Structures are given as C-alpha cells and as structure tokens.
C-alpha positions as CSV (number, residue, x, y, z in Angstrom):
1,X,-2.1,6.0,45.7
2,X,-2.1,8.3,42.9
3,X,-6.3,9.1,42.0
4,X,-5.4,8.4,38.7
5,X,-4.3,4.2,39.2
6,X,-6.7,4.1,42.1
7,X,-9.9,4.7,39.6
8,X,-8.2,2.8,37.0
9,X,-7.6,-0.3,38.8
10,X,-11.7,-0.3,39.9
11,X,-12.2,-0.5,36.2
12,X,-10.0,-3.5,35.2
13,X,-12.9,-6.0,35.4
14,X,-14.7,-3.4,32.9
15,X,-12.1,-2.9,30.6
16,X,-11.9,-6.5,30.4
17,X,-15.1,-6.6,29.6
18,X,-15.0,-4.2,26.8
19,X,-11.6,-6.2,25.2
20,X,-14.1,-8.7,24.8
21,X,-16.3,-6.8,22.8
22,X,-14.0,-5.5,21.0
23,X,-12.3,-8.6,20.2
24,X,-15.9,-10.3,19.1
25,X,-15.7,-7.9,16.6
26,X,-13.5,-9.6,14.1
27,X,-12.0,-6.7,11.9
28,X,-10.0,-7.7,9.1
29,X,-8.6,-5.0,7.2
30,X,-10.1,-4.9,3.9
31,X,-13.9,-6.4,5.6
32,X,-15.0,-2.4,5.4
33,X,-18.2,-3.2,7.0
34,X,-16.8,-5.3,10.1
35,X,-14.0,-2.8,10.6
36,X,-16.9,-0.2,10.7
37,X,-18.4,-2.2,13.9
38,X,-15.2,-1.5,16.3
39,X,-15.4,2.1,14.9
40,X,-19.0,2.4,15.8
41,X,-18.0,1.4,19.1
42,X,-15.5,3.4,19.6
43,X,-17.2,6.4,18.0
44,X,-20.4,6.1,20.7
45,X,-17.5,5.7,23.6
46,X,-15.8,8.8,22.6
47,X,-18.4,10.9,22.3
48,X,-20.1,9.7,25.7
49,X,-17.1,11.6,27.5
50,X,-17.6,14.5,25.4
51,X,-14.7,14.3,22.4
52,X,-15.7,15.8,18.9
53,X,-15.8,13.0,16.4
54,X,-15.5,12.6,12.9
55,X,-15.6,9.6,10.6
56,X,-13.4,9.8,8.0
57,X,-14.9,7.4,5.5
58,X,-12.5,5.7,3.0
59,X,-13.5,3.7,-0.6
60,X,-11.4,0.4,0.0
61,X,-11.3,0.4,4.1
62,X,-13.4,1.0,6.9
63,X,-13.7,4.1,8.2
64,X,-10.6,6.2,10.3
65,X,-12.3,7.7,13.6
66,X,-10.6,11.2,14.2
67,X,-11.7,12.6,17.9
68,X,-10.7,15.7,19.7
69,X,-11.3,15.8,23.1
70,X,-10.3,19.2,25.6
71,X,-8.7,22.5,24.5
72,X,-5.6,24.6,24.7
73,X,-2.8,26.0,22.1
74,X,-0.8,22.7,21.3
75,X,-2.2,19.7,20.7
76,X,-0.9,16.1,21.5
77,X,-2.0,12.7,19.3
78,X,-2.9,9.3,20.5
79,X,-2.4,6.7,17.2
80,X,-3.9,3.6,17.6
81,X,-5.3,0.6,14.8
82,X,-8.9,-0.9,14.5
83,X,-8.4,-3.6,11.8
84,X,-6.3,-7.0,12.2
85,X,-4.5,-9.5,10.4
86,X,-7.2,-12.2,11.5
87,X,-9.9,-13.1,8.9
88,X,-13.8,-13.0,9.8
89,X,-15.5,-15.8,11.7
90,X,-11.7,-16.4,13.9
91,X,-13.3,-15.3,17.1
92,X,-15.8,-17.7,17.0
93,X,-13.0,-20.8,16.1
94,X,-10.9,-18.5,19.0
95,X,-13.1,-16.7,20.9
96,X,-12.0,-14.3,23.9
97,X,-11.0,-15.9,27.0
98,X,-9.6,-15.5,30.2
99,X,-7.1,-17.9,31.8
100,X,-4.6,-17.3,34.5
101,X,-4.4,-13.6,34.0
102,X,-4.1,-13.6,30.0
103,X,-6.6,-12.6,28.0
104,X,-6.6,-14.8,24.3
105,X,-8.3,-14.2,21.0
106,X,-7.8,-12.6,17.7
107,X,-6.1,-8.9,18.0
108,X,-5.9,-9.1,21.9
109,X,-3.0,-7.8,21.5
110,X,-2.5,-6.2,18.5
111,X,-3.9,-4.2,19.1
112,X,-7.9,-4.2,20.6
113,X,-5.9,-4.0,24.0
114,X,-4.1,-0.9,23.4
115,X,-8.1,0.6,22.0
116,X,-8.7,-0.4,25.5
117,X,-6.0,1.3,27.7
118,X,-6.3,4.9,25.1
119,X,-10.5,4.5,26.3
120,X,-10.3,4.2,29.7
121,X,-6.9,6.7,30.1
122,X,-9.7,9.7,28.7
123,X,-12.8,8.6,30.5
124,X,-10.7,8.5,33.7
125,X,-9.7,11.9,32.9
126,X,-13.0,13.1,32.5
127,X,-14.3,11.2,35.5
128,X,-11.9,13.1,37.9
129,X,-11.9,16.1,36.2
130,X,-8.5,16.2,35.1
131,X,-7.7,18.3,31.8
132,X,-4.7,17.8,30.1
133,X,-2.7,21.4,29.2
134,X,-3.4,20.5,25.8
135,X,-6.3,19.6,23.4
136,X,-5.7,15.6,22.5
137,X,-6.2,14.6,19.2
138,X,-7.0,10.7,18.3
139,X,-6.4,8.8,15.1
140,X,-7.9,5.3,15.4
141,X,-7.2,4.2,11.2
142,X,-8.7,1.0,9.3
143,X,-5.5,0.1,7.1
144,X,-2.3,0.2,9.6
145,X,-2.1,-3.6,9.2
146,X,-1.9,-3.2,5.3
147,X,0.8,-0.5,5.7
148,X,-1.7,2.8,6.4
149,X,-2.4,3.7,2.8
150,X,-5.3,5.7,3.0
151,X,-4.1,7.3,6.4
152,X,-0.5,7.6,6.2
153,X,-1.0,11.4,5.0
154,X,-3.9,12.4,7.9
155,X,-1.1,10.8,11.0
156,X,2.2,13.1,9.1
157,X,-0.6,16.0,9.2
158,X,-1.8,15.7,12.7
159,X,1.8,14.7,13.5
160,X,3.2,17.9,12.6
161,X,0.7,20.0,14.6
162,X,1.6,18.4,17.3
163,X,4.2,18.5,20.6
164,X,4.0,14.6,20.9
165,X,3.0,11.3,19.3
166,X,2.1,8.6,21.6
167,X,1.2,5.5,20.4
168,X,-1.4,2.1,21.6
169,X,0.4,-0.6,20.2
170,X,1.1,-3.3,22.9
171,X,4.3,-3.5,24.9
172,X,6.4,-6.4,25.6
173,X,7.5,-6.9,29.0
174,X,6.8,-3.8,30.0
175,X,9.1,-1.5,27.4
176,X,8.1,2.0,25.9
177,X,9.4,1.8,22.5
178,X,11.2,4.6,21.6
179,X,12.7,3.4,18.1
180,X,11.6,1.2,15.2
181,X,13.5,0.0,12.1
182,X,12.2,1.0,8.8
183,X,9.9,-1.1,6.6
184,X,10.2,-2.0,2.7
185,X,8.0,-4.1,0.9
186,X,9.1,-4.8,-3.0
187,X,7.9,-7.8,-5.7
188,X,9.9,-9.6,-8.1
189,X,8.8,-10.5,-11.0
190,X,10.7,-13.0,-13.0
191,X,10.0,-13.9,-16.9
192,X,12.0,-17.1,-18.7
193,X,11.1,-19.1,-21.6
194,X,8.8,-22.8,-21.4
195,X,9.6,-25.5,-22.9
196,X,8.5,-29.1,-22.8
197,X,10.5,-30.4,-20.2
198,X,11.2,-33.7,-21.8
199,X,11.1,-33.1,-25.5
200,X,12.6,-29.6,-25.1
201,X,14.3,-29.3,-22.0
202,X,17.4,-27.4,-23.5
203,X,14.9,-25.0,-25.4
204,X,13.5,-23.8,-22.0
205,X,14.8,-21.2,-19.7
206,X,13.6,-22.1,-15.9
207,X,11.8,-18.8,-14.1
208,X,11.9,-20.6,-10.7
209,X,16.0,-21.4,-11.4
210,X,16.4,-17.1,-11.8
211,X,14.3,-17.1,-8.5
212,X,16.6,-19.1,-6.7
213,X,19.4,-17.9,-7.4
214,X,17.8,-14.2,-6.9
215,X,16.1,-15.7,-3.2
216,X,20.0,-16.4,-2.4
217,X,21.4,-13.1,-3.5
218,X,18.5,-11.0,-1.6
219,X,18.9,-13.1,1.7
220,X,22.3,-12.6,1.9
221,X,22.2,-9.1,1.9
222,X,21.1,-9.0,5.5
223,X,23.6,-7.5,8.0
224,X,22.7,-8.2,11.3
225,X,25.4,-6.1,12.4
226,X,24.1,-3.2,10.8
227,X,20.5,-4.2,11.6
228,X,19.5,-4.7,8.2
229,X,17.4,-7.5,6.9
230,X,15.9,-9.1,4.1
231,X,13.1,-11.5,4.4
232,X,11.6,-13.0,0.9
233,X,8.3,-14.3,2.5
234,X,6.2,-15.7,-0.3
235,X,7.8,-16.4,-3.6
236,X,5.7,-18.4,-6.3
237,X,6.1,-20.2,-10.1
238,X,5.6,-22.4,-12.6
239,X,2.4,-24.0,-14.0
240,X,2.6,-27.6,-14.9
241,X,5.6,-30.5,-13.4
242,X,6.3,-31.1,-17.0
243,X,6.5,-27.5,-17.8
244,X,9.7,-25.6,-17.5
245,X,8.9,-22.2,-15.7
246,X,7.8,-19.3,-17.7
247,X,7.1,-16.6,-14.7
248,X,7.8,-16.2,-11.3
249,X,7.0,-14.4,-8.6
250,X,8.1,-13.2,-4.9
251,X,7.4,-10.1,-2.3
252,X,10.3,-9.0,-0.4
253,X,10.0,-7.4,3.0
254,X,13.3,-5.4,4.1
255,X,14.3,-4.0,7.5
256,X,16.7,-1.1,8.1
257,X,17.7,1.5,10.9
258,X,17.9,4.4,8.9
259,X,17.1,6.7,6.0
260,X,20.5,6.4,4.6
261,X,20.4,2.7,4.9
262,X,17.0,2.4,3.8
263,X,17.8,4.3,0.5
264,X,21.1,2.3,-0.1
265,X,19.2,-0.9,0.1
266,X,16.6,0.1,-2.1
267,X,18.6,1.0,-4.8
268,X,20.2,-2.6,-4.7
269,X,17.3,-4.1,-4.6
270,X,15.7,-2.2,-7.2
271,X,18.8,-2.8,-9.6
272,X,18.3,-6.5,-9.2
273,X,20.4,-8.5,-12.7
274,X,19.3,-11.7,-14.2
275,X,21.6,-14.3,-13.5
276,X,20.5,-16.5,-16.1
277,X,21.1,-15.8,-20.1
278,X,17.3,-15.7,-21.5
279,X,15.3,-14.3,-18.2
280,X,14.3,-11.0,-17.6
281,X,13.5,-9.2,-14.1
282,X,11.0,-6.2,-13.1
283,X,11.5,-5.3,-9.6
284,X,9.0,-2.4,-8.2
285,X,8.2,-1.4,-4.4
286,X,10.0,0.9,-2.0
287,X,10.2,1.9,1.2
288,X,6.6,1.7,2.8
289,X,7.1,3.2,6.4
290,X,10.5,5.1,7.1
291,X,12.7,4.5,10.2
292,X,11.8,5.9,13.2
293,X,15.3,7.3,14.8
294,X,16.3,8.2,18.2
295,X,15.8,12.1,18.8
296,X,17.0,14.4,21.4
297,X,12.7,15.2,21.6
298,X,11.8,11.5,21.9
299,X,14.1,11.1,24.8
300,X,12.6,14.1,26.3
301,X,9.2,12.4,26.3
302,X,10.6,9.5,27.2
303,X,12.1,10.9,30.7
304,X,8.5,12.4,30.6
305,X,6.7,9.1,31.0
306,X,9.3,7.3,33.2
307,X,8.5,10.2,35.8
308,X,5.0,9.4,35.4
309,X,5.3,5.6,36.0
310,X,7.8,6.6,38.9
311,X,4.7,8.8,40.3
312,X,2.6,4.9,40.2
313,X,5.2,3.1,41.4
314,X,6.5,1.7,37.6
315,X,9.8,0.5,36.8
316,X,9.8,1.6,32.5
317,X,12.6,1.0,30.3
318,X,13.1,2.4,26.4
319,X,13.0,-0.3,23.6
320,X,13.4,-0.2,20.0
321,X,12.1,-3.2,17.7
322,X,12.0,-4.4,14.1
323,X,7.9,-3.8,13.6
324,X,6.7,-0.7,12.2
325,X,3.7,1.2,13.5
326,X,2.4,4.7,12.8
327,X,4.6,6.1,15.0
328,X,6.9,5.6,12.4
329,X,5.2,8.5,10.0
330,X,5.3,11.0,13.4
331,X,8.8,10.3,14.3
332,X,10.0,10.7,10.6
333,X,8.1,14.2,10.0
334,X,10.0,15.5,13.5
335,X,7.4,14.9,16.4
336,X,9.0,13.7,19.5
337,X,6.7,10.0,19.2
338,X,6.5,7.5,22.3
339,X,5.1,4.1,21.0
340,X,3.7,0.6,23.3
341,X,2.0,2.7,25.4
342,X,-0.5,-0.1,25.5
343,X,-0.8,-3.6,27.3
344,X,1.6,-5.7,28.3
345,X,1.8,-9.1,26.5
346,X,3.4,-11.3,23.6
347,X,2.5,-12.8,20.1
348,X,1.2,-10.5,17.9
349,X,0.3,-11.6,14.6
350,X,0.0,-15.3,16.6
351,X,-2.6,-17.8,17.5
352,X,-1.0,-17.7,21.1
353,X,-1.1,-13.9,21.2
354,X,-2.2,-13.0,24.7
355,X,-2.4,-10.2,26.8
356,X,-2.0,-9.5,31.2
357,X,-5.0,-8.1,31.9
358,X,-3.6,-7.3,35.1
359,X,-1.4,-4.5,32.7
360,X,-4.9,-3.1,31.0
361,X,-5.7,-0.5,34.1
362,X,-1.8,0.1,34.9
363,X,-1.1,0.8,31.5
364,X,-3.8,3.4,30.8
365,X,-3.3,4.9,34.7
366,X,-0.1,5.6,32.9
367,X,-0.6,7.2,29.9
368,X,-3.4,9.7,31.7
369,X,-0.4,10.6,34.0
370,X,1.6,11.2,31.1
371,X,-0.9,13.1,29.5
372,X,-1.6,15.6,32.4
373,X,1.7,16.2,33.4
374,X,3.1,17.0,29.6
375,X,4.8,20.4,29.7
376,X,3.9,20.6,33.2
C-alpha cells in the first residue's frame, strides 16, 4: 500500500472531526465575520505545516486566504471556497451527523469536505517529508457562491503563473471534472402602465402579461443539443390584486458549453424586445463565469491524475457538468485545470447533501499523490 494512502487512512477519524468543526461554523457568503471564522481555522492549520499565509480582507465579504507551501520554480494552484449557501444558524437546526458512512450538515459536501481533503493532503506530505517539485499556492475565497466577484482577479492572476490548477470542489460518483459550462446572469425589468383593474382596465398595460411572454420566449431558447439552457429562476411583479401591474422583474440563468455560444446567447438575451405595445424592457447582465472547455493540457493533467489514482488502486474517469466553479476562470486563461478532487457525495445546495466519509482519506491521498508526481 502507498505510504501516503496508509498514512491518510489512519487519519479518517481526525478528518471527520475536522469536517464536523467546519460544518459547525456557518459561513454564508455575505456574513463577513462568519466566513472569517472559517478563515481563522484554515489559516491556523496551514500555518502549522509551515505555509506562508496571507489574509486578503474584503469590504463586502470575508477575507480570502492565500497560502504558499514549498519551493520550486514552477507553481501549482489549489482552489477552494469557504462560503456556503446556507444562512447563519443552519448548523444548529441541522447539526453535523454521520450515519451509515454518510456525513451530513450544511456545507458538508459543498465544499467544506474539500477544505478537509486539501488540508490533510498537505499535512500528509508534511508528515511524510515529501515535497512536490513545484511550490503550491492555495487560494481559499469567501465569495464563490456569489460568483467570486472580489476573488476572480486573484484566481486568474495565480492561474496564469501556474502549470496546473487543482480545484477541491466535491466529486459525484468519484469522477474528476474536466469541463464545466459557462454561466451567464441577467436581470430583466419591465415597465407597463398601471390602472384600476375594474374601472379602467383598458387604460392599463400589464407588466406581468409582458413578463409571461418574455418567460416563454426565454425558456424556449434552451437547446439541449447545443448544451444551452436558460432558466428564469426568479420573477416578481405587481402591487395589488385590483391594480394593473406597472412593473415586473426577473432573474435569468444561462448555461453554455462554449465561449462562442455564450456570446451569441448573451446578445440574444440583451436584445429582447417587448411583445405588448406600451411596455418597455431593460435587460442587463452578461457572462459571469466563462465556459471551461476541454484542452490538450487539461487532458494531460487528467491522465496524470488517472495514473496517480491507479497507484492507489483507484479507478478514475472524466466528467463534465453544467455547474460552474472557480476552475472556469483558470481554464479560461489557459491553465490546465482539474476539478472534483474533493470528497465523493451528492446533493450540493440541498437539505439532503452528504459526503461519503470513507472517501475523505482516499481523495486526500489522490491529491497528495498527484502533487508529488506532477512533471515527474
């Protein structure tokens, strides 16, 4: 058995305990102090293995953690995020539990389990005296669930400096992620004309009726053959039941597989025209995360991970997904990128999210084995 795997299998209970501690720290994206409690824990843990840790304070979000470990002319980037979609107090309503080999609790799968995998992979290398050929830079951001608005530039800059980008997002069924769809976000505002619904119905122009037309138009743009999906996820409008609605508003989610398709679809959505006379549309937004398309460099990186897994007795396969990650940013700047290196589980952003606790040491071993074998 691999020394790395043997060492980490002995750490499984400690990994579960660390995951429990992280899940107990609710870290909603917009609650700065809450996210900083996770940053405190991760910073202290990284400092204990000799990493050079920097905290990058943000005004609207928690600190980003930037850590450098090891030496070398080249650089390998590790990416993870500390924020979750769950509100403060969620971990008290649904405390961390392990039943039948599955760990549950808010953020256990997305992605506090990945933080544990990354931390223990580095701890294993430190304990065993193993050093990668390249220095490692770890960026843990606090705003990923909001689209990484304040960390994107940091991630892209470090990505350009790196020979590889390894992302600690979780894995479904054990697959490694080699491509992701790009994400677009748009807002649609509609202005109609208010009137009394009984005494002057004919004088009004309903913004909600116009919204209904636009929702049907937008949803019809979905093309599964192209891998393009459009979702009107939020729509609001009107004021009173007896008033013809003067205003309506919607949020639109776009997913595409290529930059060209993203440009085409963004132009189509931004160019929406009203159906009803007397209404006006204001559409804003654009692509939030660029598509991560497959590349020769990414395919080589996957094969290196596949060989590392084979040495540990793991069978690995590539997969893609419609969900975005910070790996989209590094792939888009040309850095070979591999994602899904976190633990195996399912149901991100759902009450039912879970992590296979047996996968924690194995995925950490895979990451550690890959780190020491890159470019060898």
